[in-house]
C-alpha positions as CSV (number, residue, x, y, z in Angstrom):
1,M,17.7,19.9,-25.0
2,P,14.2,18.6,-26.0
3,F,13.0,15.1,-25.3
4,R,12.8,12.9,-28.5
5,D,9.3,11.7,-27.4
6,R,7.3,10.8,-24.3
7,T,8.9,7.4,-24.2
8,H,12.5,9.0,-24.2
9,A,11.2,11.4,-21.5
10,G,10.0,8.6,-19.4
11,R,13.2,6.7,-19.5
12,E,15.1,9.8,-18.5
13,L,12.6,10.3,-15.6
14,A,13.0,6.7,-14.6
15,L,16.7,7.0,-14.2
16,R,16.3,9.7,-11.5
17,L,13.6,7.7,-9.8
18,V,15.5,4.4,-9.9
19,E,18.5,6.1,-8.1
20,W,16.0,7.0,-5.4
21,A,14.4,3.7,-5.3
22,D,17.8,1.9,-5.0
23,S,18.3,3.6,-1.7
24,G,15.3,1.8,-0.3
25,D,13.4,5.0,0.1
26,L,10.5,4.1,-2.2
27,I,8.4,1.0,-1.0
28,N,4.9,-0.2,-1.7
29,L,4.9,1.6,-5.0
30,L,2.0,2.5,-7.3
31,V,2.6,4.5,-10.5
32,L,-0.4,6.6,-11.7
33,A,-0.5,8.4,-14.9
34,L,-2.4,11.4,-16.1
35,P,-3.8,10.3,-19.5
36,N,-3.5,10.6,-22.3
37,G,0.1,12.0,-22.5
38,G,1.3,11.0,-19.2
39,V,0.8,7.3,-19.9
40,P,3.8,6.6,-22.2
41,V,6.0,8.5,-19.7
42,A,4.7,6.6,-16.7
43,A,4.9,3.2,-18.4
44,E,8.8,3.7,-18.6
45,V,8.8,4.8,-14.9
46,A,6.7,1.8,-13.8
47,R,8.9,-0.7,-15.7
48,A,12.1,0.6,-14.3
49,L,10.7,0.6,-10.8
50,H,9.1,-2.7,-11.3
51,A,5.8,-1.1,-10.0
52,P,2.1,-1.6,-11.1
53,L,0.8,1.1,-13.4
54,D,-2.7,2.6,-13.6
55,V,-4.3,6.0,-14.6
56,L,-6.0,8.8,-12.8
57,V,-8.3,10.3,-15.3
58,A,-8.6,14.1,-15.2
59,R,-10.1,16.6,-17.5
60,E,-9.3,20.3,-18.2
61,I,-12.1,22.9,-18.1
62,S,-11.9,25.5,-20.8
63,T,-13.7,28.7,-21.3
64,P,-16.6,28.5,-23.7
65,I,-15.4,31.6,-25.7
66,R,-11.8,30.5,-25.8
67,P,-11.5,26.7,-25.8
68,E,-7.6,26.8,-25.9
69,T,-7.7,28.6,-22.5
70,V,-7.8,26.2,-19.4
71,I,-9.5,27.7,-16.5
72,G,-10.0,24.5,-14.3
73,A,-9.8,20.8,-13.9
74,I,-11.8,17.9,-12.6
75,V,-10.9,14.4,-11.2
76,A,-13.5,11.7,-10.6
77,D,-16.6,13.3,-9.0
78,D,-14.7,15.9,-7.0
79,P,-16.0,19.6,-7.5
80,P,-14.0,21.4,-10.1
81,L,-10.7,23.3,-9.3
82,Y,-10.8,26.7,-10.8
83,D,-8.1,29.3,-11.5
84,R,-9.9,32.0,-9.5
85,Q,-7.9,34.8,-10.8
86,G,-8.6,33.7,-14.3
87,L,-12.3,33.5,-13.6
88,A,-12.3,37.0,-12.4
89,M,-10.2,38.3,-15.3
90,M,-12.7,36.8,-17.8
91,H,-15.8,37.9,-15.9
92,L,-16.8,34.2,-15.6
93,S,-18.8,32.6,-13.0
94,E,-18.9,28.8,-12.0
95,D,-22.6,28.8,-13.0
96,R,-21.7,29.7,-16.5
97,L,-19.3,26.9,-16.8
98,G,-21.9,24.3,-15.6
99,D,-22.6,22.8,-19.0
100,V,-18.9,22.6,-19.8
101,V,-18.2,20.7,-16.5
102,A,-21.0,18.3,-17.1
103,S,-19.8,17.5,-20.5
104,E,-16.1,17.0,-19.4
105,R,-17.4,14.9,-16.5
106,N,-19.2,12.6,-19.0
107,E,-16.0,12.4,-21.1
108,L,-13.9,11.5,-18.0
109,H,-16.2,8.6,-17.0
110,R,-16.2,7.4,-20.6
111,R,-12.4,7.3,-20.7
112,E,-12.3,5.6,-17.4
113,Y,-14.4,2.8,-18.8
114,V,-12.3,2.6,-22.0
115,Y,-9.0,2.5,-20.2
116,R,-10.0,0.2,-17.3
117,G,-13.4,-1.4,-18.1
118,R,-14.8,-3.0,-15.0
119,R,-11.4,-3.4,-13.2
120,P,-11.6,-1.3,-10.1
121,A,-9.4,1.6,-9.6
122,P,-6.3,0.7,-7.4
123,S,-6.3,1.6,-3.7
124,V,-3.7,4.2,-2.9
125,H,-4.2,4.0,0.9
126,G,-0.9,3.5,2.8
127,R,1.1,3.3,-0.6
128,T,3.8,5.4,-2.1
129,V,2.1,6.9,-5.1
130,V,4.1,8.4,-8.0
131,L,1.8,10.5,-10.1
132,V,3.4,11.1,-13.7
133,D,2.4,13.5,-16.4
134,D,4.3,14.5,-19.6
135,G,4.8,18.2,-18.3
136,L,3.6,20.8,-16.0
137,A,2.3,24.1,-17.4
138,T,-0.7,25.6,-15.6
139,G,-0.5,23.0,-12.8
140,L,-4.4,22.9,-12.5
141,T,-4.8,19.2,-13.5
142,A,-1.8,18.1,-11.4
143,T,-3.1,20.0,-8.4
144,A,-6.6,18.6,-8.6
145,A,-5.3,15.1,-8.9
146,L,-2.9,15.4,-6.1
147,R,-5.7,16.8,-3.8
148,F,-7.9,13.9,-4.8
149,L,-5.2,11.5,-4.0
150,R,-4.1,13.0,-0.8
151,R,-7.8,12.6,0.6
152,H,-7.3,8.8,0.0
153,G,-4.6,8.4,2.3
154,P,-1.3,7.6,0.5
155,A,1.7,7.0,2.8
156,R,3.7,9.2,0.4
157,L,2.7,11.3,-2.6
158,I,5.2,12.1,-5.3
159,L,4.6,14.1,-8.5
160,A,7.2,13.3,-11.4
161,V,7.4,15.1,-14.7
162,P,10.1,15.5,-17.3
163,V,9.5,19.3,-17.7
164,G,7.7,22.1,-15.8
165,S,7.5,25.8,-15.5
166,P,9.5,27.0,-12.5
167,R,6.7,29.1,-11.1
168,T,4.1,26.2,-11.4
169,T,6.5,23.8,-10.0
170,A,7.0,25.9,-6.9
171,A,3.1,26.4,-6.6
172,V,2.5,22.7,-6.9
173,R,5.2,21.5,-4.6
174,G,3.1,22.1,-1.5
175,E,0.5,19.7,-2.7
176,C,2.8,16.7,-2.6
177,D,5.6,15.2,-0.4
178,D,8.1,15.2,-3.1
179,L,8.4,16.6,-6.6
180,V,10.7,15.5,-9.3
181,C,11.0,17.7,-12.4
182,L,14.1,17.1,-14.8
183,V,14.0,20.4,-16.6
184,Q,12.6,23.8,-15.6
185,P,13.2,26.2,-18.4
186,S,13.0,29.9,-17.5
187,S,10.3,30.3,-20.2
188,L,7.7,27.6,-20.8
189,H,4.9,28.6,-23.1
190,A,3.8,24.9,-23.9
191,V,5.0,21.5,-22.7
192,G,5.1,20.4,-26.4
193,E,7.9,22.8,-27.0
194,W,10.3,20.4,-25.1
195,Y,9.4,17.4,-27.3
196,E,10.5,16.7,-30.8
197,D,7.6,14.5,-31.2
198,F,4.5,15.5,-29.1
199,G,1.8,13.7,-31.2
200,Q,-1.5,13.0,-29.6
201,V,-1.8,9.7,-27.6
202,S,-4.9,7.7,-28.6
203,D,-7.4,6.1,-26.3
204,T,-6.5,2.8,-27.9
205,R,-2.8,3.2,-27.2
206,V,-3.5,4.1,-23.5
207,A,-5.8,1.0,-23.1
208,D,-3.2,-1.2,-24.8
209,M,-0.4,0.0,-22.5
210,L,-2.4,-0.6,-19.4
211,H,-3.5,-4.0,-20.7
212,A,0.0,-5.0,-21.1
213,F,0.7,-4.2,-17.5
214,H,-2.4,-6.1,-16.2
215,A,-2.3,-9.0,-18.5
216,P,-1.3,-12.3,-16.7
217,A,2.4,-13.1,-16.9
C-alpha cells in the first residue's frame, strides 16, 4: 500500500525505530536527512526518537544528454561516486562530466548555506547516526552519503527508508551497520510510485523544518 505522503511514511518508519530504541539499543542519536525529500520523513523519525535533526546535503550527477539518467552522486567535497557500469554503457568518461560535477557542487554548497546558514554541521564521531531518505532507487546518493559518514567515525551507522528496491537494498546494506526498509516491492521503477502525494519539497520548507528543531525551546 502506498504511503499518503512523506510525513505518513516518516511516522511509519518512526514506529519501527522506536521499538528498537525502547530496547536501549540506540544511544547518543543523531538523525540526518538527505534533502530535500528525506527531510519530512526524517523529521517524524527525529521527533519520535527525541533526537536532534540535521541534513547531509548530496547531489545527483546526471548525464549531459539525458538529464533524467543519474550516473553518480557527490557529498560535501568528496570525489564523485559513479555508476561505473553506467558510464561504460554510455561511453562517458569522468572528464566529460567535469562541468556537471562543478555545477552540482556549487548547488550543494548553496543549499548547505540555505539550510544551515553559519551553523556548523554536527559532529557524527562516536554517535549513532540514522541517515534517512524518502526511498532507495539507484542507491548512489545513499552510498556516497554513507561512505562520507563512515570516514567521520560514527559509533553506529543506520540507513532508514520507507521503501526501496530489493536489489539496491541488498547492495547498500554493506555500507552501513544496519538498514531499515519498510517496503521492498519486487518491481520499483520510481520511489514516487509508492506515495499518493510525492510533491516537491521546497528549500524554504526544509529550512523551516530544521529551524523548528534548532530554535530555543
